[in-house]
PDB file of N, CA, C and O in Angstrom:
ATOM      1  N   MET A   1      24.659  -0.404  31.774  1.00  0.00           N
ATOM      2  CA  MET A   1      24.623   0.737  30.887  1.00  0.00           C
ATOM      3  C   MET A   1      23.983   0.306  29.560  1.00  0.00           C
ATOM      4  O   MET A   1      24.404  -0.693  28.975  1.00  0.00           O
ATOM      5  N   PRO A   2      22.960   1.052  29.070  1.00  0.00           N
ATOM      6  CA  PRO A   2      22.306   0.669  27.812  1.00  0.00           C
ATOM      7  C   PRO A   2      23.267   0.829  26.634  1.00  0.00           C
ATOM      8  O   PRO A   2      24.192   1.640  26.674  1.00  0.00           O
ATOM      9  N   PRO A   3      23.024   0.019  25.561  1.00  0.00           N
ATOM     10  CA  PRO A   3      23.900   0.144  24.385  1.00  0.00           C
ATOM     11  C   PRO A   3      23.782   1.522  23.755  1.00  0.00           C
ATOM     12  O   PRO A   3      22.723   2.150  23.788  1.00  0.00           O
ATOM     13  N   LYS A   4      24.884   1.978  23.181  1.00  0.00           N
ATOM     14  CA  LYS A   4      24.921   3.289  22.531  1.00  0.00           C
ATOM     15  C   LYS A   4      24.033   3.263  21.290  1.00  0.00           C
ATOM     16  O   LYS A   4      24.138   2.353  20.468  1.00  0.00           O
ATOM     17  N   LYS A   5      23.169   4.250  21.157  1.00  0.00           N
ATOM     18  CA  LYS A   5      22.271   4.337  20.006  1.00  0.00           C
ATOM     19  C   LYS A   5      23.016   4.991  18.842  1.00  0.00           C
ATOM     20  O   LYS A   5      23.626   6.049  19.001  1.00  0.00           O
ATOM     21  N   SER A   6      22.961   4.357  17.680  1.00  0.00           N
ATOM     22  CA  SER A   6      23.626   4.903  16.498  1.00  0.00           C
ATOM     23  C   SER A   6      22.864   6.114  15.972  1.00  0.00           C
ATOM     24  O   SER A   6      21.635   6.167  16.021  1.00  0.00           O
ATOM     25  N   ARG A   7      23.615   7.074  15.473  1.00  0.00           N
ATOM     26  CA  ARG A   7      23.024   8.281  14.888  1.00  0.00           C
ATOM     27  C   ARG A   7      22.733   8.028  13.415  1.00  0.00           C
ATOM     28  O   ARG A   7      23.596   7.538  12.687  1.00  0.00           O
ATOM     29  N   LEU A   8      21.530   8.358  12.974  1.00  0.00           N
ATOM     30  CA  LEU A   8      21.171   8.199  11.566  1.00  0.00           C
ATOM     31  C   LEU A   8      21.721   9.371  10.767  1.00  0.00           C
ATOM     32  O   LEU A   8      21.639  10.525  11.190  1.00  0.00           O
ATOM     33  N   GLU A   9      22.280   9.056   9.607  1.00  0.00           N
ATOM     34  CA  GLU A   9      22.806  10.083   8.711  1.00  0.00           C
ATOM     35  C   GLU A   9      22.188   9.912   7.335  1.00  0.00           C
ATOM     36  O   GLU A   9      22.038   8.790   6.851  1.00  0.00           O
ATOM     37  N   ASP A  10      21.826  11.036   6.696  1.00  0.00           N
ATOM     38  CA  ASP A  10      21.301  10.989   5.331  1.00  0.00           C
ATOM     39  C   ASP A  10      22.398  10.504   4.390  1.00  0.00           C
ATOM     40  O   ASP A  10      23.571  10.837   4.553  1.00  0.00           O
ATOM     41  N   HIS A  11      21.991   9.711   3.404  1.00  0.00           N
ATOM     42  CA  HIS A  11      22.949   9.157   2.442  1.00  0.00           C
ATOM     43  C   HIS A  11      22.337   9.249   1.046  1.00  0.00           C
ATOM     44  O   HIS A  11      21.188   8.858   0.841  1.00  0.00           O
ATOM     45  N   VAL A  12      23.098   9.761   0.099  1.00  0.00           N
ATOM     46  CA  VAL A  12      22.644   9.864  -1.295  1.00  0.00           C
ATOM     47  C   VAL A  12      23.760   9.329  -2.195  1.00  0.00           C
ATOM     48  O   VAL A  12      24.930   9.667  -2.018  1.00  0.00           O
ATOM     49  N   GLN A  13      23.379   8.489  -3.165  1.00  0.00           N
ATOM     50  CA  GLN A  13      24.317   8.002  -4.179  1.00  0.00           C
ATOM     51  C   GLN A  13      23.820   8.504  -5.531  1.00  0.00           C
ATOM     52  O   GLN A  13      22.621   8.695  -5.734  1.00  0.00           O
ATOM     53  N   TYR A  14      24.777   8.718  -6.469  1.00  0.00           N
ATOM     54  CA  TYR A  14      24.436   9.333  -7.752  1.00  0.00           C
ATOM     55  C   TYR A  14      24.826   8.452  -8.934  1.00  0.00           C
ATOM     56  O   TYR A  14      25.787   7.685  -8.873  1.00  0.00           O
ATOM     57  N   HIS A  15      24.044   8.585 -10.022  1.00  0.00           N
ATOM     58  CA  HIS A  15      24.417   7.983 -11.306  1.00  0.00           C
ATOM     59  C   HIS A  15      25.626   8.754 -11.845  1.00  0.00           C
ATOM     60  O   HIS A  15      25.952   9.825 -11.333  1.00  0.00           O
ATOM     61  N   LYS A  16      26.287   8.219 -12.868  1.00  0.00           N
ATOM     62  CA  LYS A  16      27.450   8.886 -13.463  1.00  0.00           C
ATOM     63  C   LYS A  16      27.125  10.282 -13.972  1.00  0.00           C
ATOM     64  O   LYS A  16      27.988  11.161 -13.984  1.00  0.00           O
ATOM     65  N   ASP A  17      25.858  10.489 -14.399  1.00  0.00           N
ATOM     66  CA  ASP A  17      25.482  11.809 -14.929  1.00  0.00           C
ATOM     67  C   ASP A  17      25.109  12.814 -13.835  1.00  0.00           C
ATOM     68  O   ASP A  17      24.765  13.958 -14.133  1.00  0.00           O
ATOM     69  N   GLY A  18      25.177  12.390 -12.578  1.00  0.00           N
ATOM     70  CA  GLY A  18      24.898  13.290 -11.471  1.00  0.00           C
ATOM     71  C   GLY A  18      23.486  13.237 -10.926  1.00  0.00           C
ATOM     72  O   GLY A  18      23.201  13.863  -9.906  1.00  0.00           O
ATOM     73  N   THR A  19      22.589  12.503 -11.582  1.00  0.00           N
ATOM     74  CA  THR A  19      21.231  12.369 -11.057  1.00  0.00           C
ATOM     75  C   THR A  19      21.238  11.402  -9.872  1.00  0.00           C
ATOM     76  O   THR A  19      22.130  10.563  -9.750  1.00  0.00           O
ATOM     77  N   VAL A  20      20.241  11.529  -9.007  1.00  0.00           N
ATOM     78  CA  VAL A  20      20.166  10.685  -7.810  1.00  0.00           C
ATOM     79  C   VAL A  20      19.861   9.248  -8.196  1.00  0.00           C
ATOM     80  O   VAL A  20      18.912   8.979  -8.933  1.00  0.00           O
ATOM     81  N   TRP A  21      20.669   8.331  -7.696  1.00  0.00           N
ATOM     82  CA  TRP A  21      20.470   6.892  -7.909  1.00  0.00           C
ATOM     83  C   TRP A  21      19.765   6.268  -6.706  1.00  0.00           C
ATOM     84  O   TRP A  21      18.837   5.477  -6.873  1.00  0.00           O
ATOM     85  N   ALA A  22      20.200   6.618  -5.499  1.00  0.00           N
ATOM     86  CA  ALA A  22      19.607   6.043  -4.291  1.00  0.00           C
ATOM     87  C   ALA A  22      19.696   7.047  -3.158  1.00  0.00           C
ATOM     88  O   ALA A  22      20.624   7.853  -3.082  1.00  0.00           O
ATOM     89  N   LYS A  23      18.694   6.976  -2.269  1.00  0.00           N
ATOM     90  CA  LYS A  23      18.760   7.822  -1.084  1.00  0.00           C
ATOM     91  C   LYS A  23      18.057   7.132   0.072  1.00  0.00           C
ATOM     92  O   LYS A  23      17.066   6.420  -0.093  1.00  0.00           O
ATOM     93  N   GLY A  24      18.621   7.378   1.255  1.00  0.00           N
ATOM     94  CA  GLY A  24      18.082   6.803   2.478  1.00  0.00           C
ATOM     95  C   GLY A  24      18.937   7.274   3.634  1.00  0.00           C
ATOM     96  O   GLY A  24      19.566   8.329   3.568  1.00  0.00           O
ATOM     97  N   GLN A  25      18.954   6.487   4.685  1.00  0.00           N
ATOM     98  CA  GLN A  25      19.773   6.822   5.840  1.00  0.00           C
ATOM     99  C   GLN A  25      20.652   5.644   6.205  1.00  0.00           C
ATOM    100  O   GLN A  25      20.343   4.494   5.892  1.00  0.00           O
ATOM    101  N   THR A  26      21.757   5.951   6.874  1.00  0.00           N
ATOM    102  CA  THR A  26      22.645   4.911   7.371  1.00  0.00           C
ATOM    103  C   THR A  26      22.884   5.140   8.862  1.00  0.00           C
ATOM    104  O   THR A  26      22.784   6.261   9.361  1.00  0.00           O
ATOM    105  N   ALA A  27      23.202   4.050   9.559  1.00  0.00           N
ATOM    106  CA  ALA A  27      23.616   4.089  10.955  1.00  0.00           C
ATOM    107  C   ALA A  27      24.940   3.347  10.997  1.00  0.00           C
ATOM    108  O   ALA A  27      24.990   2.150  10.715  1.00  0.00           O
ATOM    109  N   ASP A  28      25.995   4.034  11.342  1.00  0.00           N
ATOM    110  CA  ASP A  28      27.341   3.442  11.348  1.00  0.00           C
ATOM    111  C   ASP A  28      27.702   2.879   9.979  1.00  0.00           C
ATOM    112  O   ASP A  28      28.360   1.842   9.889  1.00  0.00           O
ATOM    113  N   GLY A  29      27.273   3.562   8.900  1.00  0.00           N
ATOM    114  CA  GLY A  29      27.599   3.160   7.538  1.00  0.00           C
ATOM    115  C   GLY A  29      26.734   2.049   6.968  1.00  0.00           C
ATOM    116  O   GLY A  29      26.976   1.589   5.852  1.00  0.00           O
ATOM    117  N   VAL A  30      25.733   1.612   7.714  1.00  0.00           N
ATOM    118  CA  VAL A  30      24.864   0.509   7.297  1.00  0.00           C
ATOM    119  C   VAL A  30      23.472   1.064   6.992  1.00  0.00           C
ATOM    120  O   VAL A  30      22.954   1.868   7.766  1.00  0.00           O
ATOM    121  N   PRO A  31      22.847   0.644   5.864  1.00  0.00           N
ATOM    122  CA  PRO A  31      21.503   1.141   5.547  1.00  0.00           C
ATOM    123  C   PRO A  31      20.507   0.874   6.682  1.00  0.00           C
ATOM    124  O   PRO A  31      20.503  -0.199   7.285  1.00  0.00           O
ATOM    125  N   GLU A  32      19.667   1.874   6.955  1.00  0.00           N
ATOM    126  CA  GLU A  32      18.679   1.774   8.019  1.00  0.00           C
ATOM    127  C   GLU A  32      17.453   2.575   7.611  1.00  0.00           C
ATOM    128  O   GLU A  32      17.579   3.682   7.089  1.00  0.00           O
ATOM    129  N   GLY A  33      16.277   2.027   7.845  1.00  0.00           N
ATOM    130  CA  GLY A  33      15.045   2.744   7.548  1.00  0.00           C
ATOM    131  C   GLY A  33      14.671   2.689   6.070  1.00  0.00           C
ATOM    132  O   GLY A  33      15.089   1.786   5.344  1.00  0.00           O
ATOM    133  N   TYR A  34      13.879   3.667   5.638  1.00  0.00           N
ATOM    134  CA  TYR A  34      13.325   3.704   4.282  1.00  0.00           C
ATOM    135  C   TYR A  34      14.363   4.169   3.254  1.00  0.00           C
ATOM    136  O   TYR A  34      15.060   5.162   3.462  1.00  0.00           O
ATOM    137  N   TRP A  35      14.452   3.429   2.142  1.00  0.00           N
ATOM    138  CA  TRP A  35      15.359   3.762   1.038  1.00  0.00           C
ATOM    139  C   TRP A  35      14.591   3.756  -0.270  1.00  0.00           C
ATOM    140  O   TRP A  35      13.593   3.051  -0.420  1.00  0.00           O
ATOM    141  N   GLU A  36      15.080   4.567  -1.231  1.00  0.00           N
ATOM    142  CA  GLU A  36      14.516   4.620  -2.583  1.00  0.00           C
ATOM    143  C   GLU A  36      15.646   4.581  -3.607  1.00  0.00           C
ATOM    144  O   GLU A  36      16.726   5.124  -3.373  1.00  0.00           O
ATOM    145  N   TRP A  37      15.384   3.923  -4.759  1.00  0.00           N
ATOM    146  CA  TRP A  37      16.305   3.913  -5.898  1.00  0.00           C
ATOM    147  C   TRP A  37      15.573   4.501  -7.094  1.00  0.00           C
ATOM    148  O   TRP A  37      14.360   4.351  -7.238  1.00  0.00           O
ATOM    149  N   PHE A  38      16.348   5.184  -7.961  1.00  0.00           N
ATOM    150  CA  PHE A  38      15.755   5.886  -9.096  1.00  0.00           C
ATOM    151  C   PHE A  38      16.489   5.551 -10.388  1.00  0.00           C
ATOM    152  O   PHE A  38      17.681   5.240 -10.383  1.00  0.00           O
ATOM    153  N   ARG A  39      15.753   5.619 -11.494  1.00  0.00           N
ATOM    154  CA  ARG A  39      16.361   5.505 -12.817  1.00  0.00           C
ATOM    155  C   ARG A  39      17.023   6.834 -13.169  1.00  0.00           C
ATOM    156  O   ARG A  39      16.799   7.839 -12.494  1.00  0.00           O
ATOM    157  N   VAL A  40      17.837   6.840 -14.222  1.00  0.00           N
ATOM    158  CA  VAL A  40      18.510   8.070 -14.659  1.00  0.00           C
ATOM    159  C   VAL A  40      17.494   9.165 -14.983  1.00  0.00           C
ATOM    160  O   VAL A  40      17.771  10.345 -14.771  1.00  0.00           O
ATOM    161  N   ASP A  41      16.306   8.780 -15.502  1.00  0.00           N
ATOM    162  CA  ASP A  41      15.302   9.795 -15.849  1.00  0.00           C
ATOM    163  C   ASP A  41      14.547  10.333 -14.635  1.00  0.00           C
ATOM    164  O   ASP A  41      13.684  11.200 -14.774  1.00  0.00           O
ATOM    165  N   GLY A  42      14.870   9.817 -13.434  1.00  0.00           N
ATOM    166  CA  GLY A  42      14.252  10.316 -12.212  1.00  0.00           C
ATOM    167  C   GLY A  42      13.067   9.522 -11.709  1.00  0.00           C
ATOM    168  O   GLY A  42      12.604   9.756 -10.593  1.00  0.00           O
ATOM    169  N   THR A  43      12.556   8.578 -12.511  1.00  0.00           N
ATOM    170  CA  THR A  43      11.432   7.777 -12.029  1.00  0.00           C
ATOM    171  C   THR A  43      11.914   6.786 -10.983  1.00  0.00           C
ATOM    172  O   THR A  43      13.030   6.272 -11.058  1.00  0.00           O
ATOM    173  N   LYS A  44      11.055   6.528 -10.011  1.00  0.00           N
ATOM    174  CA  LYS A  44      11.404   5.607  -8.930  1.00  0.00           C
ATOM    175  C   LYS A  44      11.492   4.182  -9.469  1.00  0.00           C
ATOM    176  O   LYS A  44      10.636   3.750 -10.241  1.00  0.00           O
ATOM    177  N   LEU A  45      12.512   3.467  -9.066  1.00  0.00           N
ATOM    178  CA  LEU A  45      12.741   2.090  -9.489  1.00  0.00           C
ATOM    179  C   LEU A  45      12.331   1.098  -8.409  1.00  0.00           C
ATOM    180  O   LEU A  45      11.677   0.094  -8.691  1.00  0.00           O
ATOM    181  N   ARG A  46      12.724   1.386  -7.164  1.00  0.00           N
ATOM    182  CA  ARG A  46      12.471   0.448  -6.067  1.00  0.00           C
ATOM    183  C   ARG A  46      12.478   1.199  -4.745  1.00  0.00           C
ATOM    184  O   ARG A  46      13.136   2.230  -4.609  1.00  0.00           O
ATOM    185  N   SER A  47      11.743   0.674  -3.773  1.00  0.00           N
ATOM    186  CA  SER A  47      11.746   1.265  -2.440  1.00  0.00           C
ATOM    187  C   SER A  47      11.475   0.195  -1.398  1.00  0.00           C
ATOM    188  O   SER A  47      10.822  -0.811  -1.675  1.00  0.00           O
ATOM    189  N   GLY A  48      11.983   0.425  -0.198  1.00  0.00           N
ATOM    190  CA  GLY A  48      11.757  -0.507   0.895  1.00  0.00           C
ATOM    191  C   GLY A  48      12.525  -0.097   2.131  1.00  0.00           C
ATOM    192  O   GLY A  48      13.168   0.952   2.162  1.00  0.00           O
ATOM    193  N   HIS A  49      12.450  -0.940   3.154  1.00  0.00           N
ATOM    194  CA  HIS A  49      13.056  -0.647   4.445  1.00  0.00           C
ATOM    195  C   HIS A  49      14.195  -1.600   4.780  1.00  0.00           C
ATOM    196  O   HIS A  49      14.204  -2.767   4.390  1.00  0.00           O
ATOM    197  N   PHE A  50      15.148  -1.056   5.516  1.00  0.00           N
ATOM    198  CA  PHE A  50      16.266  -1.830   6.059  1.00  0.00           C
ATOM    199  C   PHE A  50      16.212  -1.792   7.582  1.00  0.00           C
ATOM    200  O   PHE A  50      15.787  -0.801   8.176  1.00  0.00           O
ATOM    201  N   GLU A  51      16.644  -2.873   8.196  1.00  0.00           N
ATOM    202  CA  GLU A  51      16.922  -2.911   9.627  1.00  0.00           C
ATOM    203  C   GLU A  51      18.323  -3.470   9.770  1.00  0.00           C
ATOM    204  O   GLU A  51      18.570  -4.625   9.420  1.00  0.00           O
ATOM    205  N   LYS A  52      19.238  -2.669  10.277  1.00  0.00           N
ATOM    206  CA  LYS A  52      20.635  -3.072  10.469  1.00  0.00           C
ATOM    207  C   LYS A  52      21.233  -3.665   9.194  1.00  0.00           C
ATOM    208  O   LYS A  52      21.947  -4.666   9.245  1.00  0.00           O
ATOM    209  N   GLY A  53      20.936  -3.037   8.042  1.00  0.00           N
ATOM    210  CA  GLY A  53      21.503  -3.445   6.770  1.00  0.00           C
ATOM    211  C   GLY A  53      20.781  -4.578   6.069  1.00  0.00           C
ATOM    212  O   GLY A  53      21.166  -4.951   4.961  1.00  0.00           O
ATOM    213  N   GLU A  54      19.750  -5.135   6.675  1.00  0.00           N
ATOM    214  CA  GLU A  54      18.991  -6.233   6.075  1.00  0.00           C
ATOM    215  C   GLU A  54      17.664  -5.713   5.530  1.00  0.00           C
ATOM    216  O   GLU A  54      16.975  -4.935   6.191  1.00  0.00           O
ATOM    217  N   GLN A  55      17.309  -6.149   4.315  1.00  0.00           N
ATOM    218  CA  GLN A  55      16.010  -5.778   3.755  1.00  0.00           C
ATOM    219  C   GLN A  55      14.919  -6.453   4.580  1.00  0.00           C
ATOM    220  O   GLN A  55      14.997  -7.648   4.867  1.00  0.00           O
ATOM    221  N   VAL A  56      13.901  -5.681   4.959  1.00  0.00           N
ATOM    222  CA  VAL A  56      12.802  -6.221   5.751  1.00  0.00           C
ATOM    223  C   VAL A  56      11.470  -5.758   5.185  1.00  0.00           C
ATOM    224  O   VAL A  56      11.389  -4.736   4.504  1.00  0.00           O
ATOM    225  N   GLY A  57      10.431  -6.524   5.479  1.00  0.00           N
ATOM    226  CA  GLY A  57       9.080  -6.123   5.102  1.00  0.00           C
ATOM    227  C   GLY A  57       8.838  -6.136   3.601  1.00  0.00           C
ATOM    228  O   GLY A  57       9.437  -6.919   2.864  1.00  0.00           O
ATOM    229  N   GLU A  58       7.948  -5.256   3.166  1.00  0.00           N
ATOM    230  CA  GLU A  58       7.576  -5.190   1.750  1.00  0.00           C
ATOM    231  C   GLU A  58       8.498  -4.257   0.974  1.00  0.00           C
ATOM    232  O   GLU A  58       8.787  -3.141   1.407  1.00  0.00           O
ATOM    233  N   TRP A  59       8.949  -4.732  -0.175  1.00  0.00           N
ATOM    234  CA  TRP A  59       9.763  -3.938  -1.096  1.00  0.00           C
ATOM    235  C   TRP A  59       8.966  -3.796  -2.387  1.00  0.00           C
ATOM    236  O   TRP A  59       8.428  -4.771  -2.911  1.00  0.00           O
ATOM    237  N   THR A  60       8.900  -2.568  -2.890  1.00  0.00           N
ATOM    238  CA  THR A  60       8.102  -2.272  -4.074  1.00  0.00           C
ATOM    239  C   THR A  60       9.010  -1.965  -5.250  1.00  0.00           C
ATOM    240  O   THR A  60       9.962  -1.193  -5.137  1.00  0.00           O
ATOM    241  N   THR A  61       8.695  -2.587  -6.394  1.00  0.00           N
ATOM    242  CA  THR A  61       9.376  -2.313  -7.657  1.00  0.00           C
ATOM    243  C   THR A  61       8.396  -1.552  -8.540  1.00  0.00           C
ATOM    244  O   THR A  61       7.210  -1.880  -8.593  1.00  0.00           O
ATOM    245  N   TYR A  62       8.904  -0.524  -9.239  1.00  0.00           N
ATOM    246  CA  TYR A  62       8.056   0.347 -10.058  1.00  0.00           C
ATOM    247  C   TYR A  62       8.413   0.199 -11.535  1.00  0.00           C
ATOM    248  O   TYR A  62       9.566  -0.057 -11.880  1.00  0.00           O
ATOM    249  N   ASP A  63       7.397   0.364 -12.417  1.00  0.00           N
ATOM    250  CA  ASP A  63       7.655   0.315 -13.853  1.00  0.00           C
ATOM    251  C   ASP A  63       8.235   1.655 -14.318  1.00  0.00           C
ATOM    252  O   ASP A  63       8.440   2.564 -13.513  1.00  0.00           O
ATOM    253  N   LYS A  64       8.496   1.767 -15.620  1.00  0.00           N
ATOM    254  CA  LYS A  64       9.140   2.972 -16.154  1.00  0.00           C
ATOM    255  C   LYS A  64       8.271   4.220 -16.055  1.00  0.00           C
ATOM    256  O   LYS A  64       8.773   5.335 -16.199  1.00  0.00           O
ATOM    257  N   GLN A  65       6.968   4.044 -15.811  1.00  0.00           N
ATOM    258  CA  GLN A  65       6.084   5.193 -15.625  1.00  0.00           C
ATOM    259  C   GLN A  65       5.960   5.568 -14.142  1.00  0.00           C
ATOM    260  O   GLN A  65       5.257   6.516 -13.793  1.00  0.00           O
ATOM    261  N   GLY A  66       6.655   4.807 -13.266  1.00  0.00           N
ATOM    262  CA  GLY A  66       6.609   5.087 -11.840  1.00  0.00           C
ATOM    263  C   GLY A  66       5.440   4.434 -11.122  1.00  0.00           C
ATOM    264  O   GLY A  66       5.189   4.724  -9.952  1.00  0.00           O
ATOM    265  N   GLN A  67       4.715   3.546 -11.821  1.00  0.00           N
ATOM    266  CA  GLN A  67       3.589   2.839 -11.214  1.00  0.00           C
ATOM    267  C   GLN A  67       4.080   1.531 -10.588  1.00  0.00           C
ATOM    268  O   GLN A  67       5.072   0.956 -11.038  1.00  0.00           O
ATOM    269  N   VAL A  68       3.383   1.067  -9.551  1.00  0.00           N
ATOM    270  CA  VAL A  68       3.776  -0.167  -8.874  1.00  0.00           C
ATOM    271  C   VAL A  68       3.712  -1.336  -9.854  1.00  0.00           C
ATOM    272  O   VAL A  68       2.681  -1.585 -10.480  1.00  0.00           O
ATOM    273  N   TYR A  69       4.829  -2.044  -9.973  1.00  0.00           N
ATOM    274  CA  TYR A  69       4.939  -3.211 -10.842  1.00  0.00           C
ATOM    275  C   TYR A  69       4.758  -4.487 -10.027  1.00  0.00           C
ATOM    276  O   TYR A  69       4.012  -5.385 -10.417  1.00  0.00           O
ATOM    277  N   LYS A  70       5.459  -4.557  -8.872  1.00  0.00           N
ATOM    278  CA  LYS A  70       5.279  -5.712  -7.987  1.00  0.00           C
ATOM    279  C   LYS A  70       5.713  -5.348  -6.581  1.00  0.00           C
ATOM    280  O   LYS A  70       6.483  -4.411  -6.367  1.00  0.00           O
ATOM    281  N   VAL A  71       5.200  -6.113  -5.630  1.00  0.00           N
ATOM    282  CA  VAL A  71       5.567  -5.954  -4.222  1.00  0.00           C
ATOM    283  C   VAL A  71       6.102  -7.295  -3.746  1.00  0.00           C
ATOM    284  O   VAL A  71       5.454  -8.328  -3.907  1.00  0.00           O
ATOM    285  N   THR A  72       7.290  -7.266  -3.158  1.00  0.00           N
ATOM    286  CA  THR A  72       7.940  -8.475  -2.667  1.00  0.00           C
ATOM    287  C   THR A  72       8.030  -8.409  -1.152  1.00  0.00           C
ATOM    288  O   THR A  72       8.459  -7.396  -0.600  1.00  0.00           O
ATOM    289  N   ARG A  73       7.634  -9.473  -0.479  1.00  0.00           N
ATOM    290  CA  ARG A  73       7.739  -9.557   0.983  1.00  0.00           C
ATOM    291  C   ARG A  73       9.039 -10.275   1.311  1.00  0.00           C
ATOM    292  O   ARG A  73       9.219 -11.440   0.954  1.00  0.00           O
ATOM    293  N   MET A  74       9.940  -9.584   1.988  1.00  0.00           N
ATOM    294  CA  MET A  74      11.227 -10.164   2.351  1.00  0.00           C
ATOM    295  C   MET A  74      11.054 -11.143   3.503  1.00  0.00           C
ATOM    296  O   MET A  74      10.406 -10.846   4.507  1.00  0.00           O
ATOM    297  N   LYS A  75      11.650 -12.318   3.331  1.00  0.00           N
ATOM    298  CA  LYS A  75      11.603 -13.326   4.381  1.00  0.00           C
ATOM    299  C   LYS A  75      12.771 -13.100   5.328  1.00  0.00           C
ATOM    300  O   LYS A  75      13.854 -12.699   4.902  1.00  0.00           O
ATOM    301  N   PRO A  76      12.549 -13.360   6.620  1.00  0.00           N
ATOM    302  CA  PRO A  76      13.663 -13.214   7.560  1.00  0.00           C
ATOM    303  C   PRO A  76      14.756 -14.238   7.251  1.00  0.00           C
ATOM    304  O   PRO A  76      14.475 -15.342   6.784  1.00  0.00           O
ATOM    305  N   LYS A  77      16.003 -13.854   7.519  1.00  0.00           N
ATOM    306  CA  LYS A  77      17.107 -14.783   7.309  1.00  0.00           C
ATOM    307  C   LYS A  77      16.988 -15.930   8.297  1.00  0.00           C
ATOM    308  O   LYS A  77      16.412 -15.776   9.374  1.00  0.00           O
ATOM    309  N   LYS A  78      17.537 -17.084   7.926  1.00  0.00           N
ATOM    310  CA  LYS A  78      17.498 -18.238   8.821  1.00  0.00           C
ATOM    311  C   LYS A  78      18.148 -17.877  10.141  1.00  0.00           C
ATOM    312  O   LYS A  78      19.218 -17.271  10.180  1.00  0.00           O
ATOM    313  N   GLY A  79      17.488 -18.255  11.216  1.00  0.00           N
ATOM    314  CA  GLY A  79      18.035 -17.965  12.533  1.00  0.00           C
ATOM    315  C   GLY A  79      17.629 -16.606  13.062  1.00  0.00           C
ATOM    316  O   GLY A  79      17.852 -16.305  14.235  1.00  0.00           O
ATOM    317  N   ALA A  80      17.032 -15.774  12.210  1.00  0.00           N
ATOM    318  CA  ALA A  80      16.599 -14.440  12.658  1.00  0.00           C
ATOM    319  C   ALA A  80      15.278 -14.557  13.385  1.00  0.00           C
ATOM    320  O   ALA A  80      14.458 -15.415  13.061  1.00  0.00           O
ATOM    321  N   VAL A  81      15.074 -13.715  14.347  1.00  0.00           N
ATOM    322  CA  VAL A  81      13.832 -13.691  15.098  1.00  0.00           C
ATOM    323  C   VAL A  81      12.851 -12.799  14.364  1.00  0.00           C
ATOM    324  O   VAL A  81      13.140 -11.629  14.113  1.00  0.00           O
ATOM    325  N   GLN A  82      11.673 -13.350  14.011  1.00  0.00           N
ATOM    326  CA  GLN A  82      10.686 -12.565  13.285  1.00  0.00           C
ATOM    327  C   GLN A  82       9.810 -11.823  14.284  1.00  0.00           C
ATOM    328  O   GLN A  82       9.288 -12.420  15.225  1.00  0.00           O
ATOM    329  N   ARG A  83       9.650 -10.521  14.076  1.00  0.00           N
ATOM    330  CA  ARG A  83       8.807  -9.711  14.942  1.00  0.00           C
ATOM    331  C   ARG A  83       7.367  -9.809  14.493  1.00  0.00           C
ATOM    332  O   ARG A  83       7.091  -9.981  13.306  1.00  0.00           O
ATOM    333  N   THR A  84       6.449  -9.701  15.438  1.00  0.00           N
ATOM    334  CA  THR A  84       5.021  -9.733  15.084  1.00  0.00           C
ATOM    335  C   THR A  84       4.368  -8.420  15.372  1.00  0.00           C
ATOM    336  O   THR A  84       3.170  -8.261  15.137  1.00  0.00           O
TER     337      THR A  84
END
């Protein structure tokens, strides 16, 4: 019998003032897929992808004007199998 596939659910977290702080999806309460974080003023702060709660691939950090500041390539954890 194949393993049960987790259902993705939308997830949003808020700053104290009620503005969106982070949004993405979770599977069984764990971050999965594309996520974004925002400053209180609404500009994007950071974005990237998760696989089973682990940051993977390229993660982008944005400056206060919302322009790309830097891109970081996440390295696989020790012992993890890297996909090609």
